[in-house]
N, C-alpha and C positions, 0 to 999 in steps of 0.2 A: 125522101132523104134518108129515112131510117133504113130502108132496104139497101141503099148504096153503102151506108156505114156498116151494116151487117155483112155484106159481101166483102167489103174491104178488110174487115176483121178476120173473116174466114180465110181470105187469101193470105194475109200476113201470118196467120197461124200455120197454114200449110207450108209457106215459105220458110218459116222458122224451123219447123219440123224437118224439112228437107235439108236445110243447111246443117242442123245439128246432127242428123244421121250421117251425112257425108263426112263430117269432121270427127266422128266418134272413134274411128280406128277399128282395129280388128275386134270381133266379138268373141273370139275364142283364144285360148292360150296357144301361142306359137313357141314351141320349145323342142329340144332334142327328144324329150320323153314323149311328147305328143306325136312327133314324127315317127318314132319307133312303134308306138301303138297303132298308128295308121298303117304302117308297113305290115304289121302282123295281121291286121284286118284284111288288107289287100291280098296278102299271100294266102290267107285262109279262103278267100274268094277266088283264088286261081289267077290273080293279076300280079304278074311280075314285071316291074319297071324300075327305072333308076331316075332319081330327081337331080336336076342340075340347078345351081344357084351361084351367087357371088356378087361382087361389086363391079370392078372393071373387067376382070376375067371371069367368064362363066364356065363352070366345070362341075363334074359330079364328085362332091366331097366323099372321100373314103372308098371310092371305087378305083381299083387298079387300072391305070390308063391303057396299058398294053395287053391286058388279059383278054383273050378271045372269047371267054365265057360271057363277057359283059358287052361285047361289041354289037350284038344283034338284039339286045333288050331294048324295048321302047324307052324313050327318054322324055321327060316333061320338065319344064322350068317352073320353079317356084318364083314368086315375085322377086326380081333381082335388078341389079344396076346400082351405080353409085349414088343416084339421086332418089331411089325408091325408098319410101318410108318402111321401116321394119325389115329391110333387106338382111341385116345381120341375124335377126331372129329367124327369118325364113331359111337362111343358110344353115343355122344350127338344126332346124327342123329337117332339112334335106340330109344333113350328116347323120342324124339319128335314124331316119328312114333308110338310108343307104346301108348303114351298118347292119340292119336286120336283113336286108336283101342280100348283101354280100355273104353274110353268114349262111343264109338259105342256099344260095347258089353254090358256094364252096362245099357245103355238106351234102348237096344233092348228088347221088351216084350218077356216073356217066352212063349214057345209053349205048 
């Protein structure tokens, strides 16, 4: 009986930990500033890309829509959608990221 009680306590402890971890939310700060900092790191590593986000409409904030310099860059989505938790913060993150990328691409001399 003691063995079963111990097993049950252990199971409940792990279940409580799993539920608490799933509901904790993001573990890092999601902001325009952290997006810009990540963009600088990515550009230093030679990774040029554009982030897309939004609620109902998904697009790349801060990136000129019809500028051909951006049409062939890889695109990635941040967590987005009107029912996605923290979508507004992720949109700001994408905006900060894209501002750094746009500045880099515009200043880069044509080949």
